[in-house]
N, CA, C and O atoms as CSV, one atom per row, in Angstrom:
chain,resi,resn,atom,element,x,y,z
A,1,MET,N,N,8.720,-18.996,3.354
A,1,MET,CA,C,10.172,-19.075,3.684
A,1,MET,C,C,10.552,-19.057,5.106
A,1,MET,O,O,10.113,-18.071,5.698
A,2,ALA,N,N,11.136,-19.744,5.708
A,2,ALA,CA,C,11.413,-19.952,7.425
A,2,ALA,C,C,12.057,-18.581,7.620
A,2,ALA,O,O,12.842,-18.191,6.755
A,3,GLY,N,N,11.792,-17.815,8.682
A,3,GLY,CA,C,12.727,-16.759,8.934
A,3,GLY,C,C,12.461,-15.496,8.560
A,3,GLY,O,O,12.566,-14.486,9.256
A,4,ALA,N,N,12.063,-15.593,7.276
A,4,ALA,CA,C,11.773,-14.322,6.359
A,4,ALA,C,C,10.732,-13.222,6.865
A,4,ALA,O,O,9.625,-13.755,6.932
A,5,ARG,N,N,10.694,-12.137,7.173
A,5,ARG,CA,C,10.082,-11.114,7.694
A,5,ARG,C,C,9.995,-9.849,6.567
A,5,ARG,O,O,11.061,-9.443,6.107
A,6,MET,N,N,8.908,-9.317,6.187
A,6,MET,CA,C,8.604,-8.074,5.607
A,6,MET,C,C,9.242,-6.987,6.560
A,6,MET,O,O,9.260,-7.056,7.789
A,7,SER,N,N,9.732,-6.034,5.829
A,7,SER,CA,C,10.308,-4.648,6.513
A,7,SER,C,C,9.015,-4.057,6.714
A,7,SER,O,O,7.987,-4.251,6.066
A,8,ARG,N,N,9.245,-3.164,7.893
A,8,ARG,CA,C,8.045,-2.246,8.234
A,8,ARG,C,C,7.376,-1.552,7.218
A,8,ARG,O,O,6.175,-1.282,7.190
A,9,THR,N,N,8.355,-1.241,6.265
A,9,THR,CA,C,7.745,-0.200,5.387
A,9,THR,C,C,7.099,-1.147,4.312
A,9,THR,O,O,6.120,-0.595,3.810
A,10,GLU,N,N,7.295,-2.178,3.891
A,10,GLU,CA,C,6.479,-3.428,2.980
A,10,GLU,C,C,5.019,-3.538,3.887
A,10,GLU,O,O,3.945,-3.214,3.380
A,11,SER,N,N,5.101,-3.902,4.909
A,11,SER,CA,C,3.803,-4.168,5.633
A,11,SER,C,C,2.879,-3.252,5.808
A,11,SER,O,O,1.702,-3.537,6.030
A,12,THR,N,N,3.426,-1.819,5.706
A,12,THR,CA,C,2.391,-0.633,6.339
A,12,THR,C,C,2.288,0.159,5.172
A,12,THR,O,O,1.567,1.154,5.247
A,13,ALA,N,N,2.886,-0.096,4.074
A,13,ALA,CA,C,2.744,0.543,2.591
A,13,ALA,C,C,1.296,1.244,2.138
A,13,ALA,O,O,0.756,0.384,1.443
A,14,ALA,N,N,0.821,1.876,2.177
A,14,ALA,CA,C,-0.619,2.523,1.707
A,14,ALA,C,C,-0.809,2.287,0.438
A,14,ALA,O,O,0.265,2.136,-0.144
A,15,PRO,N,N,-1.671,2.198,-0.196
A,15,PRO,CA,C,-2.445,1.906,-1.575
A,15,PRO,C,C,-2.071,3.261,-2.218
A,15,PRO,O,O,-2.143,4.283,-1.535
A,16,ALA,N,N,-1.686,3.304,-3.475
A,16,ALA,CA,C,-1.293,4.701,-4.241
A,16,ALA,C,C,-2.335,5.506,-3.612
A,16,ALA,O,O,-2.140,6.291,-2.683
A,17,HIS,N,N,-3.509,5.251,-4.203
A,17,HIS,CA,C,-4.813,6.370,-4.114
A,17,HIS,C,C,-4.672,7.025,-3.029
A,17,HIS,O,O,-4.682,8.248,-2.892
A,18,LEU,N,N,-4.456,5.717,-1.750
A,18,LEU,CA,C,-4.593,6.999,-0.344
A,18,LEU,C,C,-3.365,7.643,-0.322
A,18,LEU,O,O,-3.354,8.632,0.411
A,19,VAL,N,N,-2.497,7.434,-0.804
A,19,VAL,CA,C,-0.821,8.277,-0.572
A,19,VAL,C,C,-1.336,9.551,-1.564
A,19,VAL,O,O,-1.055,10.626,-1.036
A,20,ARG,N,N,-1.875,9.668,-2.593
A,20,ARG,CA,C,-2.233,10.498,-3.407
A,20,ARG,C,C,-3.263,11.538,-2.807
A,20,ARG,O,O,-3.170,12.755,-2.970
A,21,GLY,N,N,-4.482,10.750,-1.930
A,21,GLY,CA,C,-5.432,11.612,-1.471
A,21,GLY,C,C,-4.689,12.510,-0.244
A,21,GLY,O,O,-4.927,13.700,-0.035
A,22,ARG,N,N,-3.627,11.579,0.608
A,22,ARG,CA,C,-3.155,12.344,1.913
A,22,ARG,C,C,-2.350,13.638,1.258
A,22,ARG,O,O,-2.421,14.727,1.826
A,23,ARG,N,N,-1.588,13.476,0.050
A,23,ARG,CA,C,-0.746,14.648,-0.392
A,23,ARG,C,C,-1.645,15.734,-0.635
A,23,ARG,O,O,-1.468,16.873,-0.203
A,24,ALA,N,N,-2.782,15.300,-1.456
A,24,ALA,CA,C,-3.793,16.585,-1.895
A,24,ALA,C,C,-4.480,17.079,-0.621
A,24,ALA,O,O,-4.945,18.197,-0.844
A,25,GLU,N,N,-4.675,16.750,0.392
A,25,GLU,CA,C,-5.038,17.096,1.916
A,25,GLU,C,C,-3.714,17.986,2.590
A,25,GLU,O,O,-3.790,19.110,3.087
A,26,ASP,N,N,-2.808,17.355,2.488
A,26,ASP,CA,C,-1.337,18.253,3.074
A,26,ASP,C,C,-1.505,19.598,2.133
A,26,ASP,O,O,-1.594,20.742,2.578
A,27,ARG,N,N,-1.530,19.206,0.675
A,27,ARG,CA,C,-1.409,20.697,-0.365
A,27,ARG,C,C,-2.662,21.771,0.799
A,27,ARG,O,O,-2.493,22.817,1.426
A,28,VAL,N,N,-3.777,20.910,0.639
A,28,VAL,CA,C,-5.112,22.176,0.935
A,28,VAL,C,C,-4.750,22.539,2.489
A,28,VAL,O,O,-5.216,23.581,2.950
A,29,CYS,N,N,-4.128,21.904,3.107
A,29,CYS,CA,C,-3.529,22.460,4.350
A,29,CYS,C,C,-2.488,23.591,4.467
A,29,CYS,O,O,-2.519,24.660,5.076
A,30,TRP,N,N,-1.670,23.080,3.781
A,30,TRP,CA,C,-0.832,24.316,3.219
A,30,TRP,C,C,-1.346,25.758,2.732
A,30,TRP,O,O,-0.924,26.892,2.961
A,31,TYR,N,N,-2.266,25.345,2.080
A,31,TYR,CA,C,-3.214,26.352,1.094
A,31,TYR,C,C,-3.805,27.218,1.859
A,31,TYR,O,O,-3.634,28.434,1.778
A,32,LEU,N,N,-4.633,26.577,2.755
A,32,LEU,CA,C,-5.528,27.105,4.111
A,32,LEU,C,C,-4.630,27.890,5.271
A,32,LEU,O,O,-4.932,29.059,5.510
A,33,ARG,N,N,-3.838,27.444,5.793
A,33,ARG,CA,C,-2.785,27.925,6.366
A,33,ARG,C,C,-1.967,29.285,6.146
A,33,ARG,O,O,-1.776,30.108,7.042
A,34,ARG,N,N,-1.515,29.405,4.837
A,34,ARG,CA,C,-1.491,30.499,3.910
A,34,ARG,C,C,-2.294,31.535,4.177
A,34,ARG,O,O,-1.860,32.633,4.528
A,35,ARG,N,N,-3.486,31.270,4.035
A,35,ARG,CA,C,-4.666,32.303,4.382
A,35,ARG,C,C,-5.195,32.537,5.541
A,35,ARG,O,O,-6.332,33.006,5.587
A,36,ALA,N,N,-4.586,32.300,6.534
A,36,ALA,CA,C,-4.635,32.447,8.285
A,36,ALA,C,C,-5.485,31.712,8.958
A,36,ALA,O,O,-5.959,32.031,10.048
A,37,TRP,N,N,-5.829,30.239,8.076
A,37,TRP,CA,C,-6.683,29.436,8.788
A,37,TRP,C,C,-5.879,28.731,9.584
A,37,TRP,O,O,-4.659,28.812,9.441
A,38,ARG,N,N,-6.493,27.867,10.625
A,38,ARG,CA,C,-5.609,27.388,11.550
A,38,ARG,C,C,-6.748,25.761,11.588
A,38,ARG,O,O,-7.944,25.603,11.837
A,39,VAL,N,N,-5.706,24.873,11.233
A,39,VAL,CA,C,-6.197,23.354,10.780
A,39,VAL,C,C,-6.431,22.930,12.244
A,39,VAL,O,O,-5.491,23.068,13.026
A,40,VAL,N,N,-7.584,22.433,12.677
A,40,VAL,CA,C,-7.650,21.932,14.140
A,40,VAL,C,C,-7.886,20.377,14.016
A,40,VAL,O,O,-7.596,19.665,14.978
A,41,ALA,N,N,-8.433,19.799,12.799
A,41,ALA,CA,C,-8.386,18.516,12.915
A,41,ALA,C,C,-8.518,17.685,11.503
A,41,ALA,O,O,-9.099,18.316,10.620
A,42,ARG,N,N,-8.093,16.443,11.175
A,42,ARG,CA,C,-7.900,15.879,9.881
A,42,ARG,C,C,-8.380,14.719,10.004
A,42,ARG,O,O,-8.100,14.061,11.007
A,43,ASN,N,N,-9.282,14.165,8.924
A,43,ASN,CA,C,-10.133,13.161,8.907
A,43,ASN,C,C,-10.720,12.464,10.267
A,43,ASN,O,O,-10.490,11.364,10.770
A,44,TRP,N,N,-11.468,13.415,10.614
A,44,TRP,CA,C,-12.238,13.197,11.643
A,44,TRP,C,C,-13.810,12.646,11.267
A,44,TRP,O,O,-14.661,13.136,10.525
A,45,ILE,N,N,-13.821,11.241,12.224
A,45,ILE,CA,C,-15.000,10.702,12.092
A,45,ILE,C,C,-16.046,10.678,12.856
A,45,ILE,O,O,-15.804,10.432,14.038
A,46,GLY,N,N,-17.345,10.888,12.518
A,46,GLY,CA,C,-18.558,11.198,13.263
A,46,GLY,C,C,-19.601,11.553,12.720
A,46,GLY,O,O,-19.518,12.354,11.789
A,47,GLY,N,N,-21.072,10.990,13.201
A,47,GLY,CA,C,-22.175,11.559,12.565
A,47,GLY,C,C,-22.616,10.691,11.048
A,47,GLY,O,O,-23.474,11.073,10.252
A,48,GLY,N,N,-21.894,9.626,10.945
A,48,GLY,CA,C,-22.331,9.119,9.497
A,48,GLY,C,C,-21.058,9.279,8.493
A,48,GLY,O,O,-21.017,8.600,7.467
A,49,GLY,N,N,-20.098,10.130,8.797
A,49,GLY,CA,C,-19.236,10.730,7.772
A,49,GLY,C,C,-17.925,10.850,7.880
A,49,GLY,O,O,-17.459,10.170,8.794
A,50,GLU,N,N,-17.064,11.551,7.194
A,50,GLU,CA,C,-15.769,11.735,7.859
A,50,GLU,C,C,-15.492,13.243,7.154
A,50,GLU,O,O,-15.945,13.576,6.059
A,51,LEU,N,N,-14.830,13.900,7.840
A,51,LEU,CA,C,-14.364,15.338,7.768
A,51,LEU,C,C,-12.663,15.352,7.153
A,51,LEU,O,O,-11.777,15.193,7.993
A,52,ASP,N,N,-12.370,15.498,6.049
A,52,ASP,CA,C,-11.234,15.853,5.409
A,52,ASP,C,C,-10.395,16.726,6.557
A,52,ASP,O,O,-9.463,16.282,7.227
A,53,LEU,N,N,-10.808,17.732,6.606
A,53,LEU,CA,C,-10.334,18.926,7.449
A,53,LEU,C,C,-11.035,19.924,8.025
A,53,LEU,O,O,-11.804,20.616,7.358
A,54,VAL,N,N,-10.882,20.070,9.067
A,54,VAL,CA,C,-11.456,21.213,10.119
A,54,VAL,C,C,-10.701,22.140,10.077
A,54,VAL,O,O,-9.523,21.790,10.154
A,55,ALA,N,N,-10.952,23.759,9.938
A,55,ALA,CA,C,-10.145,24.731,10.118
A,55,ALA,C,C,-10.991,25.584,10.760
A,55,ALA,O,O,-12.209,25.493,10.610
A,56,VAL,N,N,-10.188,26.871,11.858
A,56,VAL,CA,C,-10.822,28.262,12.394
A,56,VAL,C,C,-9.993,28.959,11.998
A,56,VAL,O,O,-8.780,28.785,11.878
A,57,ARG,N,N,-10.946,30.197,11.668
A,57,ARG,CA,C,-10.502,31.256,11.473
A,57,ARG,C,C,-11.443,32.566,11.990
A,57,ARG,O,O,-12.380,33.025,11.336
A,58,GLY,N,N,-11.002,33.053,13.271
A,58,GLY,CA,C,-11.848,34.096,13.876
A,58,GLY,C,C,-13.125,33.047,14.679
A,58,GLY,O,O,-12.927,32.190,15.540
A,59,ARG,N,N,-14.583,33.509,13.991
A,59,ARG,CA,C,-15.728,32.673,14.580
A,59,ARG,C,C,-16.305,31.594,13.614
A,59,ARG,O,O,-17.349,30.944,13.646
A,60,CYS,N,N,-15.089,31.642,12.606
A,60,CYS,CA,C,-15.807,30.382,11.604
A,60,CYS,C,C,-15.128,29.470,11.591
A,60,CYS,O,O,-13.898,29.494,11.580
A,61,LEU,N,N,-15.884,28.445,11.590
A,61,LEU,CA,C,-15.477,26.871,11.379
A,61,LEU,C,C,-15.715,26.335,10.007
A,61,LEU,O,O,-16.826,26.101,9.531
A,62,LEU,N,N,-14.297,26.124,9.278
A,62,LEU,CA,C,-14.475,25.711,8.054
A,62,LEU,C,C,-14.112,24.197,7.924
A,62,LEU,O,O,-13.053,23.707,8.314
A,63,ILE,N,N,-15.152,23.515,7.315
A,63,ILE,CA,C,-15.060,21.791,6.910
A,63,ILE,C,C,-14.648,22.134,5.568
A,63,ILE,O,O,-15.136,23.054,4.911
A,64,ALA,N,N,-13.607,21.252,5.139
A,64,ALA,CA,C,-12.704,21.016,3.876
A,64,ALA,C,C,-12.976,19.794,3.531
A,64,ALA,O,O,-12.581,18.834,4.194
A,65,GLU,N,N,-13.871,19.651,2.165
A,65,GLU,CA,C,-13.816,18.382,1.648
A,65,GLU,C,C,-13.114,18.069,0.246
A,65,GLU,O,O,-13.491,18.447,-0.863
A,66,VAL,N,N,-12.172,17.408,0.516
A,66,VAL,CA,C,-10.931,17.532,-0.438
A,66,VAL,C,C,-10.973,16.214,-1.577
A,66,VAL,O,O,-11.098,15.046,-1.209
A,67,ARG,N,N,-10.857,16.591,-2.873
A,67,ARG,CA,C,-10.646,15.405,-3.496
A,67,ARG,C,C,-9.633,15.560,-4.854
A,67,ARG,O,O,-9.719,16.595,-5.515
A,68,TYR,N,N,-8.781,14.618,-5.206
A,68,TYR,CA,C,-7.928,14.331,-6.085
A,68,TYR,C,C,-8.353,13.691,-7.193
A,68,TYR,O,O,-9.103,12.720,-7.095
A,69,ARG,N,N,-7.984,14.095,-8.220
A,69,ARG,CA,C,-8.338,13.234,-9.320
A,69,ARG,C,C,-7.197,13.378,-10.512
A,69,ARG,O,O,-7.200,14.466,-11.088
A,70,ALA,N,N,-6.290,12.469,-10.914
A,70,ALA,CA,C,-5.362,12.391,-11.798
A,70,ALA,C,C,-5.750,12.820,-12.960
A,70,ALA,O,O,-4.927,13.516,-13.555
A,71,ALA,N,N,-7.341,12.508,-13.779
A,71,ALA,CA,C,-7.850,12.752,-14.637
A,71,ALA,C,C,-9.313,13.438,-14.331
A,71,ALA,O,O,-9.855,12.981,-13.325
A,72,GLY,N,N,-9.967,14.356,-14.963
A,72,GLY,CA,C,-11.085,14.499,-15.082
A,72,GLY,C,C,-11.153,15.798,-13.690
A,72,GLY,O,O,-10.232,16.180,-12.968
A,73,GLU,N,N,-12.289,16.130,-13.705
A,73,GLU,CA,C,-12.421,17.267,-12.479
A,73,GLU,C,C,-12.826,16.849,-11.325
A,73,GLU,O,O,-13.865,16.243,-11.067
A,74,ALA,N,N,-11.972,17.189,-10.614
A,74,ALA,CA,C,-11.937,16.639,-9.135
A,74,ALA,C,C,-13.218,16.820,-8.184
A,74,ALA,O,O,-13.648,15.951,-7.425
A,75,LEU,N,N,-13.808,18.246,-8.382
A,75,LEU,CA,C,-14.812,18.139,-7.688
A,75,LEU,C,C,-16.145,17.744,-8.301
A,75,LEU,O,O,-17.194,18.129,-7.783
A,76,ALA,N,N,-16.132,16.987,-9.388
A,76,ALA,CA,C,-17.558,16.525,-10.363
A,76,ALA,C,C,-17.524,15.407,-9.369
A,76,ALA,O,O,-18.637,14.899,-9.230
A,77,SER,N,N,-16.638,14.899,-8.677
A,77,SER,CA,C,-16.810,13.470,-7.835
A,77,SER,C,C,-17.493,13.746,-6.769
A,77,SER,O,O,-17.759,12.862,-5.955
A,78,ILE,N,N,-17.891,15.049,-6.604
A,78,ILE,CA,C,-18.244,15.138,-5.468
A,78,ILE,C,C,-20.260,15.474,-5.478
A,78,ILE,O,O,-20.705,16.572,-5.814
A,79,ASP,N,N,-20.940,14.595,-5.157
A,79,ASP,CA,C,-22.753,14.526,-5.512
A,79,ASP,C,C,-23.193,15.022,-4.495
A,79,ASP,O,O,-22.464,15.442,-3.597
A,80,ARG,N,N,-24.443,15.054,-4.470
A,80,ARG,CA,C,-25.842,15.651,-3.353
A,80,ARG,C,C,-25.304,14.388,-1.846
A,80,ARG,O,O,-25.132,14.767,-0.688
A,81,ARG,N,N,-25.150,12.969,-2.321
A,81,ARG,CA,C,-25.230,12.201,-1.090
A,81,ARG,C,C,-24.033,12.312,-0.356
A,81,ARG,O,O,-24.117,12.243,0.870
A,82,LYS,N,N,-22.943,12.469,-0.881
A,82,LYS,CA,C,-21.520,12.965,-0.455
A,82,LYS,C,C,-21.872,14.295,0.313
A,82,LYS,O,O,-21.715,14.252,1.533
A,83,LEU,N,N,-22.264,15.307,-0.163
A,83,LEU,CA,C,-22.470,16.472,0.680
A,83,LEU,C,C,-23.623,16.513,1.633
A,83,LEU,O,O,-23.632,17.551,2.295
A,84,GLU,N,N,-24.346,15.896,1.826
A,84,GLU,CA,C,-25.324,15.207,2.961
A,84,GLU,C,C,-24.586,14.377,3.903
A,84,GLU,O,O,-24.964,14.438,5.073
A,85,HIS,N,N,-23.517,13.543,3.597
A,85,HIS,CA,C,-22.756,12.854,4.529
A,85,HIS,C,C,-21.837,13.843,5.253
A,85,HIS,O,O,-21.931,13.837,6.481
A,86,VAL,N,N,-21.199,14.464,4.845
A,86,VAL,CA,C,-20.003,15.692,5.219
A,86,VAL,C,C,-20.950,16.425,6.299
A,86,VAL,O,O,-20.716,16.410,7.508
A,87,LEU,N,N,-22.186,17.149,5.625
A,87,LEU,CA,C,-22.808,17.746,6.338
A,87,LEU,C,C,-23.462,17.189,8.020
A,87,LEU,O,O,-23.446,17.775,9.102
A,88,ALA,N,N,-23.861,16.179,7.729
A,88,ALA,CA,C,-24.425,15.269,9.012
A,88,ALA,C,C,-22.984,15.382,10.032
A,88,ALA,O,O,-22.910,15.834,11.175
A,89,ALA,N,N,-22.058,14.883,9.293
A,89,ALA,CA,C,-20.500,14.696,10.231
A,89,ALA,C,C,-20.110,16.204,10.835
A,89,ALA,O,O,-19.568,16.303,11.936
A,90,ALA,N,N,-20.420,17.316,10.053
A,90,ALA,CA,C,-20.129,18.621,10.367
A,90,ALA,C,C,-21.091,19.084,11.459
A,90,ALA,O,O,-20.708,19.872,12.325
A,91,ARG,N,N,-22.366,18.592,11.426
A,91,ARG,CA,C,-23.414,18.774,12.258
A,91,ARG,C,C,-22.910,18.289,13.639
A,91,ARG,O,O,-23.019,18.965,14.662
A,92,ALA,N,N,-22.288,16.926,13.576
A,92,ALA,CA,C,-21.918,16.108,14.854
A,92,ALA,C,C,-21.032,16.598,15.687
A,92,ALA,O,O,-21.005,16.636,16.918
A,93,LEU,N,N,-20.103,17.076,14.648
A,93,LEU,CA,C,-18.783,17.838,15.175
A,93,LEU,C,C,-19.274,19.014,16.319
A,93,LEU,O,O,-19.059,18.906,17.526
A,94,VAL,N,N,-20.039,20.251,15.616
A,94,VAL,CA,C,-20.527,21.312,16.403
A,94,VAL,C,C,-21.272,20.790,17.606
A,94,VAL,O,O,-20.991,21.235,18.719
A,95,ALA,N,N,-22.235,19.845,17.446
A,95,ALA,CA,C,-22.678,19.188,18.536
A,95,ALA,C,C,-21.878,18.726,19.558
A,95,ALA,O,O,-22.052,19.197,20.682
A,96,MET,N,N,-21.118,17.975,19.390
A,96,MET,CA,C,-20.272,17.097,20.245
A,96,MET,C,C,-19.365,18.016,20.863
A,96,MET,O,O,-19.044,17.789,22.030
A,97,HIS,N,N,-18.841,19.141,20.198
A,97,HIS,CA,C,-18.061,20.008,20.498
A,97,HIS,C,C,-18.264,21.282,21.127
A,97,HIS,O,O,-17.418,22.112,21.462
A,98,ALA,N,N,-19.514,21.311,21.239
A,98,ALA,CA,C,-20.215,22.814,21.756
A,98,ALA,C,C,-19.898,23.891,20.851
A,98,ALA,O,O,-19.576,24.950,21.389
A,99,LEU,N,N,-19.922,23.848,19.561
A,99,LEU,CA,C,-19.271,24.759,18.955
A,99,LEU,C,C,-20.293,25.471,18.150
A,99,LEU,O,O,-20.005,25.853,17.016
A,100,GLN,N,N,-21.595,25.699,18.716
A,100,GLN,CA,C,-22.550,26.701,17.920
A,100,GLN,C,C,-22.215,28.121,17.835
A,100,GLN,O,O,-22.629,28.849,16.932
A,101,ALA,N,N,-21.581,28.441,18.633
A,101,ALA,CA,C,-21.079,29.980,18.610
A,101,ALA,C,C,-20.152,30.196,16.971
A,101,ALA,O,O,-19.812,31.308,16.568
A,102,TYR,N,N,-19.911,29.072,16.316
A,102,TYR,CA,C,-19.218,29.347,15.127
A,102,TYR,C,C,-20.212,29.204,13.956
A,102,TYR,O,O,-21.068,28.329,13.825
A,103,ARG,N,N,-19.865,30.492,12.922
A,103,ARG,CA,C,-20.699,30.169,11.462
A,103,ARG,C,C,-19.759,28.814,10.934
A,103,ARG,O,O,-18.532,28.760,10.847
A,104,LEU,N,N,-20.807,27.709,10.604
A,104,LEU,CA,C,-20.429,27.003,10.174
A,104,LEU,C,C,-20.125,26.882,8.351
A,104,LEU,O,O,-21.064,27.140,7.598
A,105,ARG,N,N,-19.190,26.604,7.957
A,105,ARG,CA,C,-19.177,26.919,6.436
A,105,ARG,C,C,-18.388,25.494,5.800
A,105,ARG,O,O,-17.403,25.024,6.368
A,106,VAL,N,N,-18.950,24.912,4.594
A,106,VAL,CA,C,-18.501,23.970,3.979
A,106,VAL,C,C,-17.672,24.282,2.425
A,106,VAL,O,O,-18.278,24.554,1.389
A,107,ASP,N,N,-16.280,24.179,2.537
A,107,ASP,CA,C,-15.782,24.464,1.060
A,107,ASP,C,C,-15.384,23.115,0.581
A,107,ASP,O,O,-15.272,22.180,1.373
A,108,LEU,N,N,-15.181,22.996,-0.604
A,108,LEU,CA,C,-14.712,21.960,-1.636
A,108,LEU,C,C,-13.456,22.341,-2.433
A,108,LEU,O,O,-13.473,23.347,-3.142
A,109,PHE,N,N,-12.430,21.608,-2.340
A,109,PHE,CA,C,-11.280,21.570,-2.636
A,109,PHE,C,C,-11.187,20.554,-3.631
A,109,PHE,O,O,-11.451,19.397,-3.301
A,110,GLY,N,N,-10.704,20.931,-5.314
A,110,GLY,CA,C,-9.921,19.820,-5.930
A,110,GLY,C,C,-8.583,19.884,-6.351
A,110,GLY,O,O,-8.314,20.925,-6.951
A,111,VAL,N,N,-7.572,19.000,-6.201
A,111,VAL,CA,C,-6.353,19.255,-6.595
A,111,VAL,C,C,-6.376,18.534,-7.630
A,111,VAL,O,O,-7.231,17.652,-7.701
A,112,ASP,N,N,-5.386,18.740,-8.756
A,112,ASP,CA,C,-5.057,17.944,-10.104
A,112,ASP,C,C,-3.877,17.561,-9.838
A,112,ASP,O,O,-3.409,17.875,-8.743
A,113,PRO,N,N,-3.145,16.837,-10.705
A,113,PRO,CA,C,-1.898,15.943,-10.340
A,113,PRO,C,C,-0.927,17.195,-10.651
A,113,PRO,O,O,0.247,16.831,-10.715
A,114,ARG,N,N,-1.097,18.430,-10.839
A,114,ARG,CA,C,0.304,19.275,-11.122
A,114,ARG,C,C,0.273,20.055,-9.353
A,114,ARG,O,O,1.256,20.646,-8.906
A,115,GLY,N,N,-0.873,19.907,-8.665
A,115,GLY,CA,C,-0.647,20.534,-7.470
A,115,GLY,C,C,-1.696,21.750,-7.268
A,115,GLY,O,O,-1.857,22.213,-6.139
A,116,ARG,N,N,-2.447,22.288,-8.445
A,116,ARG,CA,C,-3.385,23.210,-8.555
A,116,ARG,C,C,-4.394,22.805,-7.512
A,116,ARG,O,O,-4.628,21.668,-7.101
A,117,ILE,N,N,-4.984,24.020,-7.137
A,117,ILE,CA,C,-6.246,24.075,-6.297
A,117,ILE,C,C,-7.291,24.646,-6.962
A,117,ILE,O,O,-7.233,25.755,-7.493
A,118,LEU,N,N,-8.677,23.605,-6.950
A,118,LEU,CA,C,-9.806,24.637,-7.407
A,118,LEU,C,C,-10.682,24.594,-6.075
A,118,LEU,O,O,-10.783,23.624,-5.324
A,119,ARG,N,N,-11.227,25.702,-5.947
A,119,ARG,CA,C,-12.137,26.076,-4.686
A,119,ARG,C,C,-13.319,26.098,-4.960
A,119,ARG,O,O,-13.675,26.823,-5.889
A,120,LYS,N,N,-14.386,25.235,-4.166
A,120,LYS,CA,C,-15.940,26.189,-4.225
A,120,LYS,C,C,-16.145,26.605,-2.586
A,120,LYS,O,O,-16.018,25.916,-1.574
A,121,ARG,N,N,-16.361,27.429,-2.691
A,121,ARG,CA,C,-16.643,28.257,-1.335
A,121,ARG,C,C,-18.167,28.138,-0.712
A,121,ARG,O,O,-19.111,28.594,-1.357
A,122,ASP,N,N,-18.348,27.568,0.443
A,122,ASP,CA,C,-19.515,27.701,1.139
A,122,ASP,C,C,-20.877,27.085,0.674
A,122,ASP,O,O,-21.879,27.797,0.621
A,123,VAL,N,N,-20.915,25.607,0.297
A,123,VAL,CA,C,-21.606,24.781,-0.739
A,123,VAL,C,C,-22.396,24.380,0.356
A,123,VAL,O,O,-23.374,23.801,-0.116
A,124,MET,N,N,-22.450,24.400,1.475
A,124,MET,CA,C,-23.613,24.259,2.658
A,124,MET,C,C,-25.074,25.001,2.363
A,124,MET,O,O,-26.179,24.528,2.630
A,125,GLN,N,N,-24.804,26.237,1.769
A,125,GLN,CA,C,-26.199,26.637,1.469
A,125,GLN,C,C,-26.684,26.307,0.021
A,125,GLN,O,O,-27.565,26.996,-0.493
A,126,LEU,N,N,-26.070,25.171,-0.695
A,126,LEU,CA,C,-26.412,24.647,-2.168
A,126,LEU,C,C,-27.242,23.628,-1.710
A,126,LEU,O,O,-28.324,23.355,-2.231
A,127,VAL,N,N,-26.581,22.845,-0.386
A,127,VAL,CA,C,-27.523,21.680,-0.308
A,127,VAL,C,C,-28.783,22.123,0.432
A,127,VAL,O,O,-29.868,21.988,-0.134
A,128,ASP,N,N,-28.718,22.601,1.564
A,128,ASP,CA,C,-29.755,23.099,1.934
A,128,ASP,C,C,-30.699,23.809,1.288
A,128,ASP,O,O,-31.813,23.992,1.780
A,129,GLY,N,N,-30.356,24.249,0.188
A,129,GLY,CA,C,-31.233,25.102,-0.391
A,129,GLY,C,C,-31.790,24.492,-1.665
A,129,GLY,O,O,-32.412,25.038,-2.576
A,130,ASN,N,N,-31.372,23.067,-1.490
A,130,ASN,CA,C,-31.511,22.229,-2.857
A,130,ASN,C,C,-31.163,22.586,-4.254
A,130,ASN,O,O,-31.806,22.383,-5.284
A,131,ARG,N,N,-29.847,23.244,-4.051
A,131,ARG,CA,C,-29.548,23.595,-5.516
A,131,ARG,C,C,-28.133,22.301,-6.063
A,131,ARG,O,O,-27.413,22.331,-7.061
A,132,ILE,N,N,-28.175,21.607,-5.281
A,132,ILE,CA,C,-26.976,20.555,-5.789
A,132,ILE,C,C,-27.762,19.440,-5.799
A,132,ILE,O,O,-27.287,18.353,-6.127
C-alpha cells in the first residue's frame, strides 16, 4: 500500500520469548539489588559467550545466568556446555577490565511464570571440579 508505514512499536516489537527473558532478568536485578549487590552490566558479550548480569558487592564479582521457563524447571535448561561459555565470557571480562583482585562467582537463577526465583549459588566450582 503506497504511503503506508508501520508504527515505531510495530517495527521494533520484540518476540515474546525475548520479552519474557528480559522481564526475568529485570526480576533478578531487583532481587540482587535488594541484597546489596550493585548491577554493573547486563548482557555483556565477550570471550565466546554472553553474561546476563554482572554485579559487585565488596570484592566479589557475581556473574548471574538467568533462565525463564513457562513450563518445567528453568535451571535444568543450563547444561555443562552453556556453563563453559559463561565461564569463558566471565574470564574474558575479568581479563579485559583487570578485575583479578575480585573473587569471581557464578550463580544460576531460574524464574517461573509467577516471578518466583530459584537460585543455585557458586556453580563455578562444580564446572571446574567436573561435577556438572
